[in-house]
SERO-4910 file (N, C-alpha, C, O; in steps of 0.05 Angstrom, whole numbers):
BEGIN
 pado doro    nc1    nc2    nc3   cac1   cac2   cac3    cc1    cc2    cc3    oc1    oc2    oc3
  Met    A     17    -24      0      0      0      0     17     25      0     38     26     14
  Asn    A     10     44    -16     24     70    -16     22     82     12      1     84     23
  Asp    A     45     91     23     44    101     50     61    127     55     64    135     78
  Ile    A     71    139     34     87    163     37     69    188     35     51    189     19
  Ile    A     74    207     53     59    232     54     77    254     43    100    256     51
  Val    A     67    271     26     84    291     12     72    319     15     48    323     11
  Gly    A     89    338     21     83    366     19    100    377     -3    124    377     -1
  Ile    A     87    387    -25    102    395    -48     98    425    -54     75    435    -54
  Gly    A    120    439    -60    117    468    -66    140    484    -54    163    477    -55
  Glu    A    132    506    -41    152    525    -31    164    516     -4    151    506     14
  Val    A    191    520     -3    205    519     23    223    544     24    236    551      4
  Leu    A    223    557     47    235    583     48    241    592     76    236    577     95
  Trp    A    253    615     78    257    628    104    237    650    108    236    669     92
  Asp    A    221    649    129    204    671    138    222    690    154    232    682    175
  Val    A    226    714    144    244    733    157    227    753    174    214    771    163
  Phe    A    228    749    200    214    767    219    233    789    228    257    787    225
  Pro    A    222    810    240    240    831    251    261    820    270    283    831    271
  Glu    A    254    800    285    273    789    305    291    767    294    308    757    309
  Gly    A    287    759    269    303    738    258    288    720    239    264    725    234
  Lys    A    301    700    227    288    683    207    280    656    219    292    646    237
  Arg    A    258    645    208    248    619    215    241    604    190    231    616    170
  Ile    A    246    578    190    240    562    166    210    561    162    195    560    182
  Gly    A    202    561    137    173    561    131    167    551    104    183    538     91
  Gly    A    143    557     95    132    546     70    110    525     77    116    506     91
  Ala    A     86    530     67     64    513     75     68    483     70     62    467     88
  Pro    A     79    474     47     83    445     44    103    433     64     99    411     73
  Ala    A    124    449     71    143    439     90    130    438    118    135    419    133
  Asn    A    114    458    125    100    457    150     82    432    152     81    419    173
  Phe    A     67    427    130     50    404    129     65    378    133     58    361    150
  Ala    A     87    375    118    103    350    120    115    347    148    116    325    159
  Tyr    A    124    369    160    135    368    187    115    357    207    121    339    223
  His    A     91    368    207     71    359    226     62    331    220     57    316    239
  Met    A     60    323    195     53    295    189     75    276    201     68    254    210
  Ser    A    100    285    200    121    268    211    118    266    241    125    245    253
  Gln    A    108    287    254    104    285    283     82    265    291     81    254    313
  Phe    A     64    260    272     42    241    277     50    213    268     33    195    268
  Gly    A     75    209    262     86    182    257     85    173    228     91    150    222
  Phe    A     80    191    209     79    184    181    107    188    168    123    204    177
  Asp    A    111    173    147    135    176    130    130    199    111    121    194     89
  Ser    A    137    223    120    130    246    103    155    258     90    177    255    101
  Arg    A    151    271     68    173    283     53    165    311     44    142    317     37
  Val    A    185    329     45    183    355     32    194    353      4    216    343      0
  Val    A    179    363    -15    188    364    -43    190    393    -51    170    407    -51
  Ser    A    214    402    -58    218    430    -64    245    434    -77    257    415    -87
  Ala    A    255    459    -76    282    465    -85    294    488    -69    279    506    -61
  Val    A    320    488    -65    334    510    -52    357    517    -70    365    503    -88
  Gly    A    369    541    -64    392    550    -80    418    537    -71    419    523    -51
  Glu    A    438    542    -87    465    533    -80    479    555    -64    499    566    -72
  Asp    A    467    559    -40    475    582    -24    474    574      6    465    553     13
  Val    A    482    593     23    483    587     52    454    583     62    450    566     79
  Leu    A    435    600     53    407    597     62    396    569     55    381    557     70
  Gly    A    404    559     32    396    532     24    408    511     42    395    492     51
  Asp    A    434    514     48    448    496     67    433    495     93    429    474    105
  Glu    A    426    519    103    413    521    129    386    508    130    378    496    150
  Ile    A    371    509    108    345    496    107    349    465    109    335    452    124
  Leu    A    367    454     94    372    425     95    382    417    122    375    395    132
  Glu    A    399    433    134    409    427    161    386    427    181    385    411    199
  Asn    A    367    446    177    344    448    195    327    423    192    319    411    212
  Phe    A    322    414    168    306    389    163    320    365    175    308    348    188
  Asn    A    346    364    171    362    341    183    360    341    213    357    320    225
  Gly    A    361    365    225    359    367    254    332    359    265    329    348    287
  Lys    A    311    363    249    284    355    256    278    326    249    256    316    256
  Gly    A    296    313    235    291    286    226    270    285    204    256    265    200
  Leu    A    267    307    190    247    309    169    259    301    142    279    313    133
  Arg    A    248    282    129    258    272    103    249    291     81    229    305     83
  Tyr    A    265    291     59    259    310     38    271    301     11    289    285     10
  Trp    A    259    311    -10    269    310    -37    271    339    -46    252    350    -56
  Val    A    294    351    -41    298    379    -46    322    383    -65    345    376    -57
  Glu    A    317    392    -89    339    396   -108    353    423   -103    342    442    -92
  Arg    A    379    423   -110    395    448   -109    394    459   -138    403    445   -157
  Val    A    385    483   -141    382    495   -168    395    522   -168    400    534   -147
  Pro    A    402    532   -192    417    558   -194    400    582   -192    400    600   -209
  Phe    A    384    583   -170    368    606   -163    371    610   -133    377    591   -119
  Pro    A    366    635   -123    369    639    -94    347    624    -78    325    621    -87
  Thr    A    355    616    -54    335    604    -36    314    624    -29    320    648    -25
  Gly    A    289    615    -27    267    633    -23    266    646      4    273    633     24
  Ile    A    259    671      5    254    685     31    228    700     29    219    708      7
  Val    A    215    704     52    191    720     55    195    739     78    201    731    100
  Glu    A    190    765     72    191    785     94    164    784    108    143    788     95
  Val    A    164    778    134    139    775    149    137    797    171    156    801    186
  Thr    A    115    810    172    108    829    194     82    819    206     65    808    193
  Leu    A     80    824    232     56    816    247     41    840    257     53    860    265
  Asp    A     14    839    255     -2    861    267     -5    856    297      6    838    308
  Gly    A    -21    873    309    -24    872    338    -37    847    349    -34    840    372
  Glu    A    -51    832    331    -63    806    339    -47    782    330    -57    759    332
  Gly    A    -23    786    320     -6    764    312    -12    754    284     -2    733    276
  Ile    A    -28    768    269    -35    760    241    -13    768    222     -5    792    222
  Pro    A     -2    750    207     21    756    190     14    770    164     -7    766    152
  Cys    A     32    788    154     31    799    128     57    792    114     79    794    125
  Tyr    A     55    783     89     78    771     75     87    788     51     70    798     36
  Glu    A    113    790     47    124    801     22    142    778     11    164    774     21
  Ile    A    132    765    -10    144    741    -20    162    747    -44    153    758    -64
  Lys    A    188    741    -41    207    746    -62    203    728    -86    195    704    -83
  Gln    A    208    738   -110    203    723   -135    230    713   -147    251    722   -139
  Gly    A    227    696   -167    251    686   -181    269    670   -164    294    672   -166
  Val    A    258    653   -147    273    638   -127    273    608   -133    260    599   -152
  Ala    A    288    593   -116    292    565   -122    266    549   -124    262    533   -142
  Trp    A    247    553   -105    223    537   -105    204    544   -128    184    529   -133
  Asp    A    210    565   -143    196    570   -168    205    551   -190    193    550   -212
  Asn    A    227    536   -185    241    521   -206    246    493   -198    269    483   -201
  Val    A    226    479   -187    229    451   -179    227    433   -203    207    433   -217
  Pro    A    248    418   -209    248    401   -233    233    375   -228    231    365   -206
  Tyr    A    223    363   -250    211    336   -248    231    316   -257    242    319   -279
  Thr    A    237    296   -241    258    277   -246    246    248   -244    224    245   -233
  Pro    A    261    228   -254    252    201   -250    248    194   -220    230    179   -213
  Glu    A    265    204   -203    263    199   -174    237    210   -163    224    198   -147
  Leu    A    230    234   -172    205    246   -163    181    231   -174    160    228   -160
  Asp    A    183    221   -198    161    205   -209    157    179   -193    134    172   -188
  Arg    A    178    166   -184    176    143   -167    163    150   -140    147    134   -129
  Leu    A    170    173   -129    159    182   -104    129    186   -107    113    179    -89
  Ala    A    120    198   -129     92    203   -134     76    177   -134     54    175   -124
  Cys    A     88    156   -146     74    130   -147     71    118   -120     53    100   -116
  Gln    A     87    125   -101     86    114    -73     70    132    -54     66    124    -31
  Ala    A     61    155    -63     49    174    -45     20    167    -39      4    162    -57
  Arg    A     13    167    -14    -14    161     -4    -30    187     -2    -54    187     -4
  Cys    A    -16    209      3    -29    235      7     -9    257     -1     14    255      7
  Val    A    -18    277    -15     -1    300    -22    -17    325    -15    -41    326    -18
  Cys    A     -2    345     -5    -14    371      0      1    392    -17     25    392    -18
  Phe    A    -15    408    -31     -3    429    -49    -20    454    -47    -43    453    -38
  Gly    A     -9    476    -56    -24    501    -55    -23    516    -81    -15    505   -102
  Ser    A    -30    541    -80    -30    558   -105     -4    573   -109      3    579   -131
  Leu    A     10    580    -87     33    597    -88     55    585   -106     66    599   -123
  Ala    A     61    560   -102     83    547   -117     77    544   -146     94    537   -162
  Gln    A     52    550   -154     44    548   -182     47    574   -197     38    576   -220
  Arg    A     58    594   -184     61    620   -198     80    619   -221     79    636   -239
  Asn    A     99    600   -221    118    597   -243    113    571   -258    106    551   -245
  Val    A    116    571   -284    108    548   -300    125    523   -293    115    500   -296
  Val    A    150    526   -285    167    503   -280    156    486   -257    151    462   -260
  Thr    A    152    498   -234    142    483   -211    113    475   -216    105    454   -207
  Arg    A     97    492   -229     70    484   -235     68    459   -252     52    441   -247
  Thr    A     85    457   -272     86    433   -289     95    409   -273     84    387   -276
  Thr    A    115    412   -255    124    390   -238    102    381   -220     98    357   -217
  Leu    A     88    399   -208     66    392   -190     45    377   -205     35    356   -195
  Asn    A     37    386   -228     16    372   -243     24    344   -252      8    326   -252
  Arg    A     49    341   -259     59    315   -267     59    296   -243     53    272   -245
  Phe    A     66    307   -219     66    291   -195     38    281   -189     34    258   -183
  Leu    A     18    299   -190     -9    292   -185    -19    271   -204    -33    252   -197
  Glu    A    -12    273   -230    -20    254   -250     -8    226   -245    -20    206   -252
  Ala    A     16    225   -234     29    200   -229     19    185   -204     25    162   -201
  Met    A      5    199   -187     -5    187   -162    -28    168   -168    -42    170   -188
  Ser    A    -32    149   -149    -55    131   -151    -81    146   -149    -83    167   -136
  Gly    A   -101    136   -163   -127    149   -163   -141    147   -136   -160    162   -131
  Glu    A   -131    130   -118   -143    127    -91   -129    144    -70   -138    145    -47
  Ser    A   -108    159    -78    -94    175    -60   -109    201    -53   -126    210    -69
  Tyr    A   -102    213    -30   -113    239    -23    -96    261    -36    -72    261    -33
  Lys    A   -110    279    -50    -97    302    -62   -109    327    -50   -131    335    -57
  Val    A    -94    339    -32   -105    360    -15    -95    387    -26    -72    393    -27
  Phe    A   -114    404    -34   -108    431    -44   -114    450    -21   -136    459    -16
  Asp    A    -92    457     -7    -94    477     15    -87    504      1    -63    510     -2
  Ile    A   -107    519     -6   -105    539    -27    -84    561    -22    -69    568    -40
  Asn    A    -83    571      3    -63    590     11    -58    612     -9    -36    615    -20
  Leu    A    -79    628    -14    -76    651    -32    -57    672    -20    -61    680      3
  Arg    A    -37    681    -35    -18    700    -26    -14    722    -47     -9    717    -70
  Gln    A    -17    747    -37    -12    770    -54    -28    767    -80    -52    762    -80
  His    A    -13    771   -103    -26    768   -129    -18    743   -143    -21    741   -168
  Phe    A     -7    723   -129      6    700   -141    -14    678   -147    -10    655   -139
  Tyr    A    -35    684   -162    -54    664   -170    -71    674   -193    -74    699   -197
  Thr    A    -81    656   -209   -100    663   -231   -124    645   -228   -123    624   -217
  Val    A   -146    654   -240   -170    637   -238   -166    611   -253   -178    591   -246
  Glu    A   -150    611   -275   -145    587   -290   -130    566   -273   -137    543   -273
  Val    A   -109    575   -259    -94    557   -242   -112    546   -219   -110    523   -212
  Leu    A   -128    564   -207   -145    555   -186   -166    534   -195   -170    514   -182
  Lys    A   -178    539   -218   -197    519   -229   -183    493   -235   -195    471   -230
  Asp    A   -160    494   -246   -145    469   -253   -138    454   -228   -141    429   -227
  Ser    A   -130    468   -207   -123    454   -182   -147    442   -168   -146    420   -157
  Leu    A   -169    457   -169   -194    447   -158   -203    421   -172   -215    403   -160
  Ala    A   -199    420   -198   -206    397   -213   -188    373   -208   -196    350   -211
  Arg    A   -163    378   -198   -144    357   -193   -145    346   -164   -135    324   -159
  Cys    A   -156    361   -146   -156    353   -118   -181    338   -111   -201    338   -126
  Asn    A   -181    324    -87   -206    313    -77   -212    323    -49   -234    318    -38
  Ile    A   -193    338    -37   -198    352    -12   -190    381    -15   -168    386    -25
  Leu    A   -207    400     -8   -201    428    -10   -201    440     18   -220    436     34
  Lys    A   -180    455     24   -179    470     50   -175    500     43   -158    507     27
  Leu    A   -192    517     55   -190    545     51   -200    560     75   -212    548     93
  Asn    A   -195    586     76   -205    602     99   -227    621     89   -233    622     66
  Asp    A   -239    635    108   -262    651    102   -255    674     82   -272    680     65
  Glu    A   -232    685     84   -224    706     65   -221    695     37   -229    707     17
  Glu    A   -209    671     35   -206    658      9   -233    649     -3   -236    649    -27
  Leu    A   -252    642     14   -279    635      4   -291    660     -9   -305    657    -30
  Val    A   -288    683      2   -298    708    -11   -286    712    -38   -300    718    -58
  Ile    A   -259    708    -40   -246    712    -66   -255    691    -86   -261    698   -109
  Leu    A   -256    666    -77   -265    645    -96   -294    649   -104   -301    643   -127
  Ser    A   -311    658    -86   -339    662    -93   -341    682   -116   -359    679   -133
  Asp    A   -324    702   -116   -324    722   -137   -312    710   -163   -324    713   -184
  Leu    A   -289    697   -160   -276    687   -184   -292    665   -198   -292    663   -223
  Leu    A   -305    648   -182   -320    626   -193   -350    632   -197   -365    615   -206
  Glu    A   -357    656   -190   -385    665   -192   -404    646   -177   -424    637   -188
  Leu    A   -397    641   -152   -414    625   -135   -438    640   -126   -439    665   -128
  Ser    A   -459    626   -117   -483    639   -108   -477    657    -84   -457    653    -70
  Glu    A   -494    677    -80   -490    696    -58   -505    686    -33   -511    702    -15
  Glu    A   -511    661    -32   -527    650     -9   -508    644     14   -487    656     17
  Ser    A   -516    625     31   -501    620     55   -473    608     50   -467    599     28
  Val    A   -457    609     71   -430    597     69   -432    568     61   -417    559     44
  Glu    A   -450    553     74   -452    525     68   -460    520     39   -449    502     26
  Lys    A   -479    536     29   -487    532      1   -465    538    -19   -462    524    -39
  Arg    A   -448    558    -13   -426    563    -30   -405    540    -29   -394    533    -50
  Cys    A   -401    530     -6   -382    507     -3   -393    483    -17   -378    469    -32
  Arg    A   -419    477    -14   -431    454    -27   -430    457    -58   -427    438    -72
  Glu    A   -434    482    -67   -433    487    -95   -406    481   -107   -403    469   -128
  Met    A   -385    489    -92   -358    482   -101   -353    452   -101   -341    441   -119
  Met    A   -363    439    -80   -359    410    -78   -372    396   -102   -361    377   -114
  Asp    A   -396    405   -109   -411    392   -131   -397    398   -158   -394    381   -175
  Arg    A   -388    423   -161   -377    431   -187   -350    417   -192   -345    410   -215
  Phe    A   -334    413   -171   -308    401   -175   -305    373   -164   -283    362   -162
  Asp    A   -328    361   -157   -328    333   -148   -309    328   -125   -294    309   -125
  Leu    A   -311    345   -105   -294    343    -81   -306    324    -60   -331    323    -57
  Glu    A   -289    309    -47   -298    291    -26   -301    306      0   -320    300     16
  Val    A   -283    324      6   -283    339     31   -276    368     26   -259    374      9
  Leu    A   -290    386     40   -283    414     40   -280    423     69   -298    419     85
  Ile    A   -257    436     75   -251    446    101   -250    476     99   -236    487     83
  Leu    A   -265    490    116   -266    519    117   -259    529    145   -273    523    164
  Thr    A   -237    544    147   -230    555    173   -237    585    173   -234    599    153
  Cys    A   -247    594    196   -256    622    198   -243    636    222   -257    652    235
  Gly    A   -218    631    227   -204    644    248   -217    639    275   -224    617    282
  Val    A   -221    661    290   -233    659    317   -263    652    315   -275    645    336
  Gln    A   -275    653    291   -303    647    288   -309    617    286   -333    610    285
  Gly    A   -289    601    285   -293    572    283   -285    560    256   -272    574    240
  Ser    A   -293    535    252   -286    521    227   -307    501    220   -322    492    237
  Tyr    A   -308    494    194   -327    475    183   -313    453    169   -291    456    158
  Val    A   -325    429    169   -318    407    151   -343    397    138   -363    390    151
  Phe    A   -343    396    111   -365    385     96   -355    360     81   -334    361     68
  Ala    A   -369    338     83   -362    313     70   -387    297     66   -399    287     86
  Gly    A   -396    293     41   -421    279     37   -444    293     52   -448    316     48
  Asp    A   -458    278     69   -480    290     85   -470    302    111   -486    313    126
  Ile    A   -444    300    116   -433    310    141   -429    340    140   -418    351    121
  Arg    A   -438    353    161   -432    381    166   -423    384    194   -439    381    213
  Ser    A   -397    390    198   -386    393    225   -377    422    229   -362    433    212
  Phe    A   -386    434    250   -376    461    258   -365    459    286   -378    448    304
  Leu    A   -342    471    290   -330    473    317   -321    501    323   -310    514    305
  Asp    A   -325    510    347   -314    536    355   -283    534    357   -272    512    360
  Thr    A   -271    557    355   -242    559    358   -235    562    388   -246    580    400
  Pro    A   -218    545    399   -211    549    427   -198    576    433   -184    587    415
  His    A   -202    586    457   -189    611    464   -161    605    476   -159    591    496
  Val    A   -141    615    462   -113    612    471    -99    639    469   -108    657    455
  Lys    A    -77    641    484    -61    665    482    -44    662    457    -26    645    456
  Val    A    -49    678    436    -37    675    410     -9    688    410     -5    711    416
  Ala    A     11    671    403     38    681    398     40    691    370     48    714    365
  Asp    A     33    675    350     29    683    323     14    661    309     12    638    319
  Thr    A      2    667    286    -15    647    272      0    635    248    -12    620    232
  Val    A     26    640    245     41    629    223     41    599    225     49    587    245
  Gly    A     33    586    203     33    557    202     10    543    215      8    519    214
  Ala    A     -8    558    228    -30    545    242    -49    531    222    -58    508    228
  Gly    A    -54    543    200    -71    530    180    -58    504    169    -72    485    163
  Asp    A    -32    505    165    -18    481    156    -20    458    176    -23    435    169
  Ser    A    -17    465    202    -19    444    222    -48    433    224    -51    410    229
  Phe    A    -68    450    219    -96    441    218    -99    421    195   -111    399    200
  Thr    A    -89    427    172    -91    409    149    -77    382    155    -88    361    150
  Ala    A    -53    384    166    -38    359    172    -52    342    193    -54    318    190
  Ala    A    -62    355    214    -75    340    236   -101    326    225   -106    303    232
  Phe    A   -116    341    209   -140    329    197   -133    305    180   -146    284    182
  Cys    A   -114    308    162   -106    286    144    -95    262    160   -102    239    154
  Ala    A    -79    268    180    -68    246    196    -90    230    210    -89    205    210
  Ala    A   -110    244    221   -132    230    234   -148    213    215   -155    191    221
  Val    A   -154    224    191   -169    209    171   -154    185    162   -165    163    159
  Leu    A   -128    189    157   -111    166    147   -109    144    168   -103    121    161
  Lys    A   -112    151    194   -111    131    215   -138    121    223   -142    108    243
  Gly    A   -158    127    205   -184    114    209   -204    129    226   -225    118    232
  Arg    A   -198    153    234   -217    169    250   -239    179    232   -236    182    208
  Ser    A   -262    185    245   -284    197    229   -278    226    222   -259    238    233
  Met    A   -293    236    203   -290    264    195   -293    283    219   -278    302    222
  Val    A   -312    278    236   -317    295    259   -294    293    279   -286    313    290
  Glu    A   -284    269    284   -261    266    302   -237    279    290   -222    292    305
  Ala    A   -233    276    264   -210    289    251   -212    319    254   -192    333    258
  His    A   -236    330    250   -240    359    253   -233    368    281   -219    388    284
  Arg    A   -242    354    301   -237    361    329   -207    361    334   -196    379    348
  Phe    A   -193    341    324   -164    339    329   -150    362    315   -131    374    326
  Ala    A   -158    369    291   -145    391    276   -149    417    291   -130    433    292
  Val    A   -172    422    302   -177    446    318   -158    448    342   -146    469    347
  Glu    A   -154    426    356   -137    426    380   -108    430    372    -94    445    385
  Val    A    -99    417    351    -71    420    342    -65    449    333    -45    460    341
  Ser    A    -83    460    317    -78    487    306    -79    508    329    -65    527    328
  Ala    A    -96    503    349    -97    522    372    -71    521    387    -61    542    395
  Phe    A    -59    498    390    -33    496    403    -12    511    387      4    526    398
  Val    A    -12    507    361      8    520    344      6    550    345     26    564    345
  Cys    A    -19    560    347    -23    589    351    -10    600    376     -3    623    378
  Ser    A     -8    583    396      2    591    422     33    591    423     45    600    443
  Gln    A     45    581    401     74    579    400     85    598    378     69    607    361
  Thr    A    110    604    379    122    621    358    132    603    336    143    581    340
  Gly    A    129    613    311    138    598    288    119    576    279    100    570    293
  Ala    A    124    566    255    106    547    242    111    518    249     94    501    243
  Met    A    134    512    261    141    484    266    148    478    295    170    469    301
  Pro    A    130    484    314    136    477    342    134    447    346    120    433    331
  Met    A    147    437    366    144    410    374    117    407    388    112    422    407
  Leu    A    101    388    380     75    383    392     79    368    418     96    351    420
  Pro    A     62    373    438     63    358    463     54    329    459     39    323    440
  Asp    A     64    311    476     59    283    473     29    276    474     20    258    461
  Glu    A     13    292    490    -15    286    492    -30    290    466    -50    277    460
  Leu    A    -20    309    449    -32    313    423    -23    292    403    -39    280    390
  Lys    A      3    287    402     13    266    384      2    239    391     -3    222    374
  Gly    A     -2    234    417    -12    208    425    -41    203    421    -50    180    424
  Trp    A    -57    224    415    -86    221    412    -92    203    389   -112    189    390
  Leu    A    -75    203    368    -80    185    345    -72    157    351    -74    139    333
***
């Protein structure tokens, strides 16, 4: 049985006023999946530079496995500032290594072994990585989970890329702000949140749709299931990577046979903990990891 979990796309340094932290949604996803006991891999690219060396050293220190090519472009960085509530604002540099992830025979073999992959829209801003991502998805088993954690950033998306990704995935994860943008781009009905989500599920034949709404709670829709949970009250350090940990926890729970509602509850608890910590890759406490 295919059993490898993959986060494919951007890997980079989030540069905060106080210093840099490793980041990138696919890397965050893969890291948390590894904490839940899965054989997870980061698929990306870094430059032939010191920042690239430091990323690979960081992964090695975390015991996180990866397929990361060294390419003749600078390692990605993002300038991050936080508002008074810890909400991040990003300035994402262009023309970087993760824009240029090559597709190789080794990557093709990895795709054939993948049980679940998580990808977003940001890494598809350049044709090289977008082509690699699409080839990876095409090489995967039809029974695998293909999770589109949309992660809209700045202006780095088009309606064509979004529609193509929606057609290729079977699980969609988005937040309330992204739902507003998609509702406009896809000309969804102006009715309730649930009806807009159901309309997307029907249009793109999605098995599961996850909608997070910050402090207002979160939803999971799957078949006849409608799960809503409040967001726990925690002292927020920052919200960087919280959504990625939510996605990873949900997928981990489902892959280990938990129900959609149980998986939703677990994802809420994990992401709340991540919000209480600094950075996107904190070590989870044993009581959370042990719940599965």
